Each structure stands twice: as structure tokens, then as C-alpha cells.
C-alpha positions in Angstrom: 47.2 -18.3 -93.8 47.0 -14.6 -94.1 50.4 -12.8 -93.9 49.9 -11.2 -90.5 48.8 -14.4 -88.8 51.7 -16.3 -90.4 54.1 -13.8 -88.9 52.5 -14.2 -85.5 52.6 -18.0 -85.6 56.2 -17.8 -86.8 57.0 -15.5 -83.8 55.4 -18.0 -81.4 57.8 -20.6 -82.6 60.9 -18.6 -83.6 61.2 -16.5 -80.5 61.6 -19.5 -78.1 64.0 -21.5 -80.3 66.0 -18.5 -81.3 66.3 -17.4 -77.7 67.3 -20.9 -76.6 70.3 -20.8 -79.0 71.3 -17.3 -77.8 70.9 -18.3 -74.1 73.1 -21.3 -74.6 75.9 -19.0 -75.6 75.6 -16.2 -73.0 77.7 -16.7 -69.8 76.1 -14.0 -67.5 73.2 -15.6 -65.5 71.6 -12.3 -64.7 71.5 -11.4 -68.4 70.2 -14.8 -69.4 67.4 -14.6 -66.7 66.3 -11.3 -68.1 66.5 -12.5 -71.7 64.5 -15.6 -70.7 61.8 -13.3 -69.3 61.8 -11.0 -72.3 61.5 -14.0 -74.8 58.7 -15.5 -72.8 56.9 -12.1 -72.6 57.2 -11.5 -76.4 55.9 -15.0 -77.1 52.9 -14.3 -74.8 52.2 -11.1 -76.7 52.3 -12.9 -80.0 50.0 -15.6 -78.7 47.5 -13.1 -77.3 47.3 -11.3 -80.6 45.7 -14.4 -82.1 42.5 -13.5 -80.4 42.2 -10.4 -82.6 43.4 -11.7 -85.9 41.4 -13.2 -88.7 41.2 -17.0 -88.4 43.7 -18.4 -91.1 43.3 -21.3 -93.4 45.2 -24.3 -92.2 48.4 -25.3 -93.8 50.0 -28.8 -94.2 52.0 -28.4 -90.9 50.4 -25.6 -88.9 46.9 -24.9 -87.7 45.3 -22.1 -85.7 41.7 -22.7 -84.6 39.5 -21.9 -81.6 40.6 -25.0 -79.7 44.3 -24.5 -79.7 44.3 -20.7 -79.2 42.9 -21.4 -75.7 45.8 -23.7 -75.0 48.4 -21.5 -76.6 47.5 -18.3 -74.7 47.4 -20.2 -71.4 50.7 -21.9 -72.2 52.6 -18.7 -73.0 51.1 -16.7 -70.2 52.1 -19.2 -67.5 55.4 -19.6 -69.3 56.0 -15.9 -68.9 55.0 -15.6 -65.2 57.1 -18.7 -64.4 60.1 -17.1 -66.1 59.6 -14.1 -63.8 59.5 -16.3 -60.7 62.3 -18.4 -62.0 64.7 -15.4 -62.4 64.9 -14.7 -58.6 64.4 -18.3 -57.6 67.3 -19.7 -59.7 69.6 -16.8 -58.6 69.1 -18.0 -55.0 70.0 -21.5 -56.0 73.3 -20.2 -57.4 74.0 -18.2 -54.2 73.5 -21.3 -52.0 75.7 -23.4 -54.3 73.1 -25.9 -55.5 73.7 -24.7 -59.1 76.6 -23.2 -61.0 76.6 -20.5 -63.7 76.9 -23.2 -66.4 73.9 -25.0 -65.0 71.9 -21.7 -65.2 72.9 -21.1 -68.8 71.8 -24.6 -69.6 68.6 -24.2 -67.6 67.5 -21.0 -69.4 68.2 -22.5 -72.8 66.3 -25.6 -72.0 63.4 -23.6 -70.6 62.9 -21.9 -74.0 63.4 -25.3 -75.8 60.5 -26.6 -73.6 58.3 -23.6 -74.5 59.1 -24.1 -78.2 58.2 -27.8 -78.0 54.9 -27.2 -76.3 54.0 -24.3 -78.7 54.8 -26.4 -81.7 52.7 -29.3 -80.4 49.7 -26.9 -80.0 49.9 -25.3 -83.5 50.8 -28.5 -85.4 48.3 -29.6 -88.0 50.3 -32.8 -88.6 49.9 -35.6 -86.1 53.5 -36.8 -86.7 54.8 -33.3 -86.1 52.7 -33.0 -82.9 54.3 -36.3 -81.6 57.8 -35.0 -82.3 57.1 -31.7 -80.5 55.7 -33.4 -77.4 58.8 -35.7 -77.4 61.1 -32.6 -77.6 59.2 -31.0 -74.7 59.5 -34.2 -72.7 63.3 -34.6 -73.3 63.9 -31.0 -72.3 62.1 -31.4 -69.0 63.9 -34.7 -68.3 67.2 -32.8 -68.5 66.0 -30.1 -66.2 64.5 -32.5 -63.6 68.0 -33.9 -63.1 69.8 -30.6 -63.0 70.7 -30.7 -59.3 72.8 -33.8 -60.0 71.8 -35.4 -56.7 71.1 -39.1 -56.4 67.4 -38.4 -56.0 67.1 -35.9 -58.9 69.0 -38.2 -61.3 66.8 -41.2 -60.2 63.7 -39.0 -60.8 65.0 -37.9 -64.2 65.8 -41.5 -65.2 62.4 -42.7 -64.1 60.7 -39.9 -66.1 62.8 -40.7 -69.1 62.0 -44.4 -69.0 58.3 -44.1 -68.4 58.0 -41.1 -70.7 59.8 -43.1 -73.5 57.4 -46.0 -73.0 54.5 -43.5 -73.3 55.8 -41.7 -76.3 56.5 -45.1 -78.0 52.9 -46.2 -77.5 51.8 -42.8 -78.8 54.0 -43.3 -81.9 52.5 -46.7 -82.5 49.0 -45.2 -82.3 50.0 -42.4 -84.7 51.3 -45.0 -87.2 48.1 -47.0 -86.9 46.1 -43.8 -87.6 48.2 -43.2 -90.7 47.6 -46.8 -91.8 43.8 -46.3 -91.3 43.9 -43.1 -93.4 46.0 -44.6 -96.3 43.1 -46.4 -98.2 40.9 -43.3 -98.1 43.3 -40.4 -98.3 46.3 -41.9 -99.9 50.0 -41.7 -99.0 51.9 -38.6 -98.0 51.2 -35.6 -95.8 47.5 -35.7 -96.3 47.2 -38.9 -94.3 48.8 -37.1 -91.3 47.1 -33.7 -91.6 44.5 -33.3 -88.9 42.1 -31.1 -90.9 42.1 -33.6 -93.8 41.7 -36.5 -91.4 38.7 -35.0 -89.7 36.9 -34.6 -93.1 37.5 -38.3 -94.1 37.7 -40.2 -90.8 34.1 -41.4 -91.1 35.3 -43.7 -93.9 38.3 -45.2 -92.0 38.4 -48.7 -90.8 36.8 -48.5 -87.3 38.7 -51.5 -85.9 42.0 -49.9 -86.8 40.9 -46.6 -85.2 39.9 -48.4 -82.0 43.3 -50.0 -81.6 45.1 -46.7 -82.5 43.1 -44.7 -79.9 43.9 -47.2 -77.1 47.6 -46.8 -77.8 47.3 -43.0 -78.1 45.3 -42.8 -74.9 47.9 -44.9 -73.0 50.8 -43.0 -74.6 49.7 -39.5 -74.2 47.9 -40.4 -70.9 51.4 -41.2 -69.5 52.3 -37.5 -70.2 49.0 -36.3 -68.6 49.8 -38.3 -65.5 46.7 -40.4 -65.5 46.6 -43.5 -63.2 48.2 -46.1 -63.6 50.6 -44.2 -65.9 51.5 -41.6 -63.3 54.6 -43.0 -61.5 57.1 -40.5 -63.0 55.1 -37.4 -62.0 55.6 -37.2 -58.2 59.3 -37.8 -58.4 59.8 -35.3 -61.2 57.9 -32.6 -59.2 59.7 -33.3 -56.0 63.3 -33.4 -57.3 63.4 -30.9 -60.1 63.7 -27.1 -59.8 60.4 -25.6 -58.6 59.8 -23.5 -61.7 59.8 -26.8 -63.7 57.3 -28.3 -61.3 55.1 -25.2 -62.1 55.5 -25.7 -65.8 54.9 -29.5 -65.6 51.7 -29.1 -63.7 50.5 -26.0 -65.3 51.4 -26.6 -68.9 53.0 -29.9 -70.1 50.1 -32.0 -68.8 47.7 -29.8 -70.7 49.6 -30.2 -74.0 49.4 -34.0 -73.7 45.7 -33.7 -72.9 45.3 -31.5 -76.0 46.7 -34.3 -78.1 44.2 -36.8 -76.7 41.3 -34.3 -77.4 42.4 -34.0 -81.0 42.3 -37.8 -81.5 39.0 -38.0 -79.5 37.4 -35.7 -82.0 38.6 -38.0 -84.8 37.3 -41.1 -83.2 33.9 -39.5 -82.4 33.5 -38.6 -86.1 33.6 -42.3 -87.1 30.2 -44.0 -86.5 31.7 -47.5 -86.2 34.4 -46.7 -83.7 34.2 -47.1 -80.0 33.1 -44.2 -77.9 36.2 -42.5 -76.4 34.2 -41.0 -73.6 33.9 -44.0 -71.3 37.7 -44.7 -71.5 38.4 -41.1 -70.4 35.8 -41.3 -67.7 37.3 -44.5 -66.3 40.9 -43.2 -66.3 39.7 -39.9 -64.9 37.8 -41.3 -61.9 40.6 -43.8 -61.2 43.1 -41.0 -61.2 40.9 -38.8 -59.0 40.2 -41.3 -56.3 43.7 -42.8 -56.2 45.4 -39.4 -55.9 42.9 -38.2 -53.3 43.9 -41.1 -51.0 47.6 -40.7 -51.7 47.5 -37.1 -50.5 47.1 -38.3 -47.0 50.5 -40.2 -47.1 52.8 -37.6 -48.5 55.7 -36.3 -46.4 57.2 -34.0 -49.1 55.3 -30.8 -49.9 56.1 -30.8 -53.6 55.2 -34.5 -53.9 51.9 -33.8 -52.2 51.0 -31.2 -54.7 52.1 -33.4 -57.5 49.4 -35.9 -56.5 47.0 -33.0 -56.4 47.9 -32.4 -60.1 47.0 -36.1 -60.8 43.7 -35.6 -59.0 42.8 -32.6 -61.0 43.9 -34.0 -64.4 41.5 -36.9 -63.5 38.7 -34.4 -63.0 39.5 -32.8 -66.3 39.7 -36.1 -68.2 36.3 -37.1 -66.6 34.7 -33.8 -67.8 35.9 -34.2 -71.4 35.0 -37.9 -71.3 31.4 -36.9 -70.3 31.3 -34.6 -73.3 28.5 -32.2 -74.2 28.4 -28.4 -74.1 28.3 -28.1 -70.3 30.9 -30.8 -69.4 33.3 -29.6 -72.1 32.9 -26.0 -70.9 33.6 -27.2 -67.3 36.6 -29.2 -68.5 38.1 -26.1 -70.2 37.5 -23.9 -67.3 38.9 -26.4 -64.8 42.0 -26.9 -66.9 42.5 -23.1 -66.9 41.8 -22.6 -63.2 44.0 -25.6 -62.3 46.9 -24.4 -64.3 46.8 -20.9 -62.8 46.2 -22.2 -59.2 48.7 -25.0 -59.2 51.5 -22.9 -60.7 50.8 -20.3 -58.0 51.0 -23.0 -55.3 54.3 -24.2 -56.7 55.6 -20.6 -56.7 54.7 -20.5 -52.9 56.2 -23.9 -52.3 59.4 -22.7 -54.0 59.6 -19.8 -51.6 58.9 -22.1 -48.7 61.6 -24.6 -49.6 64.2 -21.9 -50.0 63.5 -20.0 -46.7 63.0 -23.3 -44.7 65.8 -25.2 -46.4 63.6 -28.3 -46.7 60.6 -29.8 -48.5 59.6 -32.1 -45.6 56.1 -31.2 -44.3 57.1 -32.2 -40.8 59.8 -29.5 -40.7 57.5 -26.7 -41.9 55.1 -25.2 -39.4 53.5 -21.8 -38.6 54.1 -20.1 -41.9 51.5 -17.5 -41.2 53.5 -16.5 -38.1 57.0 -16.6 -39.4 56.2 -15.5 -43.0 52.7 -14.0 -43.0 52.5 -13.0 -46.6 53.9 -16.3 -47.8 51.8 -18.3 -45.3 48.5 -16.7 -46.2 49.2 -17.0 -49.9 49.7 -20.7 -49.5 46.4 -20.9 -47.6 44.6 -19.1 -50.4 46.2 -21.3 -53.0 45.3 -24.5 -51.1 41.7 -23.3 -50.4 41.5 -22.5 -54.1 42.8 -25.9 -55.3 40.6 -27.7 -52.8 37.5 -26.1 -54.5 36.1 -23.7 -52.0 34.1 -20.6 -53.0 34.5 -17.9 -54.2 37.6 -19.0 -56.1 37.6 -20.2 -59.7 38.2 -23.9 -59.1 35.0 -24.1 -57.1 33.0 -22.8 -60.1 34.6 -25.3 -62.5 34.2 -28.3 -60.2 30.6 -27.3 -59.5 30.0 -27.3 -63.3 31.7 -30.7 -63.7 29.5 -32.2 -60.9 26.4 -30.6 -62.3 27.0 -32.0 -65.7 27.5 -35.5 -64.3 24.3 -35.3 -62.2 22.3 -34.1 -65.3 23.6 -36.9 -67.6 24.8 -39.8 -65.5 23.9 -39.4 -61.8 25.5 -42.7 -60.8 28.9 -41.3 -62.0 28.5 -38.3 -59.8 28.8 -40.4 -56.7 32.5 -41.5 -57.2 33.3 -38.1 -58.6 32.0 -36.2 -55.5 33.6 -38.9 -53.2 37.0 -38.4 -54.7 36.7 -34.6 -54.6 35.7 -34.7 -50.9 38.5 -37.1 -49.9 41.1 -34.8 -51.6 39.5 -31.8 -50.0 39.9 -33.3 -46.5 43.5 -34.2 -47.1 44.5 -30.7 -48.4 42.8 -28.9 -45.5 44.4 -31.3 -43.0 47.9 -30.6 -44.4 47.6 -26.9 -44.8 46.5 -26.5 -41.1 49.9 -27.8 -40.0 51.9 -26.0 -42.6 50.3 -22.6 -42.1 49.3 -22.4 -38.4 50.7 -23.2 -35.0 54.2 -22.6 -33.5 56.8 -21.8 -36.3 59.3 -24.5 -37.1 62.4 -24.1 -39.3 64.4 -21.2 -40.5 63.0 -17.6 -40.3 65.1 -16.5 -43.2 63.4 -13.8 -45.4 61.9 -14.5 -48.8 64.2 -13.3 -51.6 62.3 -14.4 -54.7 59.5 -12.4 -56.4 55.9 -12.6 -55.1 54.4 -10.9 -58.2 53.7 -14.1 -60.3 52.1 -15.8 -57.4 49.9 -12.8 -56.6 49.0 -12.4 -60.3 47.8 -16.0 -60.6 45.8 -16.0 -57.3 44.2 -12.7 -58.3 43.0 -14.1 -61.6 41.7 -17.2 -59.9 39.7 -15.1 -57.4 38.4 -12.8 -60.2 37.3 -15.8 -62.2 35.4 -17.2 -59.3 33.5 -14.0 -58.8 32.9 -13.0 -62.5 33.8 -14.4 -65.9 33.8 -11.9 -68.7 31.2 -12.6 -71.3 33.7 -12.7 -74.2 35.6 -15.4 -72.3 32.4 -17.3 -71.6 31.4 -17.1 -75.3 34.8 -18.3 -76.4 34.7 -21.3 -74.1 31.2 -22.1 -75.2 32.3 -22.1 -78.8 35.3 -24.4 -78.0 33.0 -26.7 -76.0 30.8 -27.0 -79.1 33.8 -27.8 -81.3 34.7 -30.6 -78.9 31.3 -32.1 -79.4 
């Protein structure tokens, strides 16, 4: 790597983990909230600079290429905006007695540990290091999900820990099998775990061993993505943890696990004797989409409802990448970006709603556009966006996913469109009651910051109207890399 890029990559990793150590020591929650925002902003600046630097040569442990830059920049941007929302949100939790100053110190430290783990997973050139980083990110979120120390939050954290551990164990076994497949060709040591070396030699690996390895990896990392039937932890974790963590889980951590699957999908596709990974992703994607779409009708908790919406959209993204090809891969990347921005904005709105109404029960929340017009209409825009209506960005990405399936496998477009329409109906049905009618619940004013929510919704609206040519070219290049 050239010196400047090494410095930037080092900053992307050192700023979060260094800040986490400092945040764990500082007692003043106002200071730690500001430091958390500053650290997240500096990490985002460092990640953004990767667009303008010369592409470095890969090392034994770290790699910067077109594929992971997209994920890194999205990850650090939403990490920053969520930290801004979190500062005022968490302060309100302290005032109402749900959290203590010690909880907040722990929360901010764990937030930066989570950012470090996700960033490390994205820049790792070593498949073992990537596994360790995703496990670190998982454990940090488990601790934050149970932060309220209620029976429900501890149960959700425990379920997340158990199912996440099963998933990560399956991913570890798949990683070991990949290493064993590489040994006869590459030899022992780091080379047999270095992604850039594996991709050059994978055509000579034993395809039978690769097939078994990928199934374990898909099940393991698919647990983290929240794909059905490996999704059971996700609704509970979203519903019971602090709302900023729900935004990070939906907007970021699911993407990091998806990134790991895409890396191994590329390896498997480069071996002519191995199974095609696409049909497996298509099957799990469609199953997740249709199952989550129907489950949206039965939710009584607003955060749990949008957790199932995340499962639905991760299913669409998995389907797109399973289809493959330039158009489907482009659509998958765009949909991943639009979903991350939109869903995190929705969770920002839901966090405001839960605080002013004092509840997450849908039946106890009505008439938001009357009692809290700015908040209510923002939620409406967010739900309209995530439901896939024009002119917002999710419509464009879903349209491209459907178009690519009609062009290459028309019979697959039928269940895809069916699932999207079922989810569309459920979301519009729910938002009607939440936003309109006679107000129900507390009329207390909103105290947290609207800025992150407005920033995300503005970007989603802008992307639906016009995508800058440099961004289109970048996504087209990454889509070509994905094959």
C-alpha cells in the first residue's frame, strides 16, 4: 500500500478503537456523546478520502478495492449520522431514568467498538480476520441490545447471542473448510486465508470441499443478514434495544454480513466445478421476502414491524445478487444503499415517536401528523420510500431488480413482485393508522435531533430523481467485479 492510503486505512481502524478506550474512561455523558460524534465524523472523513486516493496493493491482512469502498463509506456515513441522533436520544433516556451515566459511558464505548469491528471486517484481506471482526461486531451489539436490563431486553440479547453464536460457528466451520481446500494448492500459512491469493488459485481447489464450505458460510453469515429461516433474533433485537442500535443493525451490520457472503460467492463462482451460488441466494432471498411481507400484517410493535421490513429488503438484495449480471448486481448495490439510508431514517423517526408517546405499541400511536406534524409527515415519507413508491430511491432500485429478473428469468419475477406488493400493502395499511386520524397518546414535544433523519430522507429523494454519473459509473464497475 502507498503511504497515504496506509495512513487512511489505519485511521479508519484506529479512530474507533482508540475512541472506545477513551470513552470507557470518561464519566461525563455529554462529553462522551460529543466525542462519539467527533470520532464517527473523523472516521467518515477518512473513509470518504479513499475515493480520491490511488488504489493500493493488497497486504496480507488488509485490502482496499472498489467493492469494499462502497461498503466502508456507507458504513461510516450512517455510523456518523446515527451518532448525531444518538446523542440527544440517549440523553433523554438518562433524563427519564431508563439508563444511568455508567450505562451511557458503556454505550458510547461499545458503539465505537461496533464501528471498529464492522470497518475491520470490510477492509480485511484475510478470511479468518474477517470472521473475527464480524464476531466482535456481533458481541458488541449483543451487549447494547440488553442495555435496558429489562426482562424483555435481556431475553432479546440472550436470543441474539445464542443464534448469533450458532451462525458464527457455522461460518467458522465454513472458513476452516475453505482453508483446507486451499492447502493442497496454496500451501500452509497466511496465503491459504488471503482473499486476493485465494481468488487467483480457487479454480484449482477441490469443488466438493468448496460446495460444503459455501453452504456453511451461507448459513452462518446468513444468520447475521437475517435471512429466513435464520432470522429469529432480529425482530427481538430491534424491538428491545436502544433505537440507535436498531438503526445500525438494519442499516449497517446486515450489510457487513452480506459483504462476507459476496466475497465467498466470488470465490465459488471462479471454480468451474463448484455449485452455482446464485440459486441458493435466490431461494433464501425470495423466502425471506415473502415470509417477512406476510409477517408485517401481524406486528403490534412499531420497531418489530420495521425489523421484519429489514428482513424483507435483505431478501430482495440477496435475490438481486443471486441473479447476478451487470444489471442485477447494480440493482442490488443501489437497493442496499437506499435501504440503509431509508431504514435508518425510519428508525430515527420511530425513536422520536417512542420517546414522545412513551410506547412502541402501534395501537397506542395515532394521528402523528396532527399531534407532531413534522415527525408524522417524516414517518409517512420514510414509509412511502421503503414501500417502493416513486420518486424515491427505493423505487428505482426495486424497479431495476424486477426488470433484471424479467429479462433473465421471468418466472422468478412472479414471486418477487408478489412479495413486494404484499409488503407494500402492509406498510401502507399500518402508516395510515399511525399518521392520520384522531391523535392518541402523549403530546409531549420532540427533544431529539431531526437533522440525521432529514439528511437521510433528502439523499433518498435526491437519488430517486437523479443519480450522479460518477456514482453510476462506480456502481457499474463494482457490479462488473461481482460478475
